[in-house]
N, C-alpha and C positions, 0 to 999 in steps of 0.2 A: 671204428668207434670214435666218436667225438667226445673229448673230455674237456670240461671247463678248466681254463687255466687258473681261475680263482680257486677252484676246488683243489687243484694240485698244490697251491701255495699255503694251504692251511696247516697249522701245527699239529694235526692229527690225521690218522688214516681214516678214509671214508670211502664210499662207493663212487665210482666215476659216473658222470652223467652220460647216459646213452641217448644222445640227441644229435639231430642233423636237420637241415632245412627240408621242408616238404613232407614231414611225417603225417600220417593219417591220425595217429593216436599216441598220446603220451600219458603214462601212468605216473601219478605223483603220490608218494607215501609221505608219512609225517617226517620221519628221519630214519637213518639206517640203524638197525640193531647191531649190537656188538658181534653176534654170531655171524650175521650176514657180511659184515666188514671183514672178519677173519677169513671168510671163504671167498670174498670178492664178488658176490652175486646178490641180486635182489631177491628177497623172500626166500633166503637159503635155509631157514630153520625148517626141519621136516614137519613140524606141526602147523606151519602156515597153510591156510586153505587156498592161497592164491593159485599156485601152479596146478593142483588137481582140478579146481573149478574152471580155470582158464582153459585147460586142456579139453574139458568136456563142453565148452561153449562154442557158439558159432564164430566168435572172434578168432579162434585158433585154427579153424578148419583148413584154410589155405596154407598155413605154416606147417601143420602136421602132414598134409599131403606132400608138400614140397620136400620136407626133411625126411619123410618116411618114418615118422615116429607116432606112436599111439598116444604117448603122454609126454608133455614138455616139462622141463624142470629148470632150476636156477642156472645151469650151465648154458642154457639157450638165451639168456637175457640179452646179451650183446648181439647175437645173431638175428634177433627180431627186428633190428634196424633195417635189414634188407627187405623186410616185409611191411615196413611203414609204422612200426611200433617202437616207442622209446620209453625210457625210465628216468626219473629223477626224484628228488625229495623236496619237501617244503623247507626243511632244515637239514644241512649237511653234517652237522655235528652228531656223531653216533652216541647212543646211550643204551642203558639196559631196558628202558621203557620211556613212554611219553611223559610220565610223571617227573622224570629227571630233567626235562627241558625247562629252561628259564624264559622269562619274558624277553630278555635281551636276545635270546636265540631267534625268536620269531621276528623281533624288530630288525635284527641284522640280516636274516636269511630270506624272509618273505619278499622284500623288494628285489632281491637278486633273482629269485625265481620268476617274478613278474618280468624282469628284464630279459631273462632267457626265453620265456614264452613269447614275448614281443619280438625278440630277435628271430626265433626259429619258426613261429607261426604254424604250429600243427593245426590240423582241422579240428580235433577234439582233444581236450585235456580232461582226464578222469582222475579226480581226487579220491583217494581211498579213505573214506570216513568223514563224517561231519566235523569231527575235531579238527582235522587238517583243513577242511574247506572253510570253517568259521575263522580260523587263524588267517587264511589267505584273504578272505573277505575283509577282515579287520585291517590287516597290515599291508595288503596288496591292492585292495579295491577301495578302501576307505568306507566300508559298509559294515559297521560293527554289530548292528542290533537287529537285522532282519531275521525272521523265523525260517531259516534255510531247511530244506528237506532233501532226501535222496532223489537222484534222477537228474534230468536236464535242468540247468540253471538259467535264470532270466537275464544273465549278464554274460559278457564275453571279454576276452583280452585281445584287442585287435580283431582279427578274423577267427581267432580260436574260440570255439564253443566249449562250454564247461559242463561237466557231468560229475555227479557224486555217486560212488558205489560204496557199499558197506566195507569197512576195514576188515581184511581177511585174517587178522590176528586171532589166534585161538582164545584170547581173552574176551573177544566179542561173542559172548555166548548166546545172544538172541537169535543168531542166524545159523541155520543148518547148512551143510555142504551144498545141498540142492538149491538153497536160496542164492548162494553166490553164483552158481551156474545161471540161474534165471536173471540175475542182475547183469552178468556179462553178456547174456543174450540180448537184454534190453539195450545195453551199450552198443552192441553190434548193430542193432536196428537203428539206433540214433545216429551212429556213424554213417550208415548207409543213407539215411535221409540227408545228413549234412553234405555228403559227397555228391548227392543229386542236385544240391543248390548251386547256383552260379557263384564263383568266387570273385 
């Protein structure tokens, strides 16, 4: 597991970055929840829809076959590096919810995320939710006012292509569990197309 040294020097506990060069896909959340930090894993809260939907999607099929698991969970987050999938956050400061984040958090952390993505150059970066992506567009890309939508984005970070999927938080009540599976299947197809392109 690769852990950012900057993350380790912060005066608070947070989740490590699961990043390395050459990844196919990096998932980016808004920031770690307190529950996830206590347990040391991404999307650790049992009510999160990420792991159940990811486990049913085409994205996870090679991982599940290799590990011999029908369902993946938070304990596998670091192991996914071996399969080309990583995790990080827009803001590394943990909180009870996104409403607790301050403008200064985005201004401090989004440029750092952009530097990490530029350094590691994954094929695809998937932001969880338009709230996270709008903040990245504003503070990382200098594009504050475009009408962003879910799905593939018209911009990239170096060679890394960008995609936005719905935030799997249970507070995001517009989406049913099956909707998340469908979005991760769309992401799998997008990743397949990107991998077919010359780098």
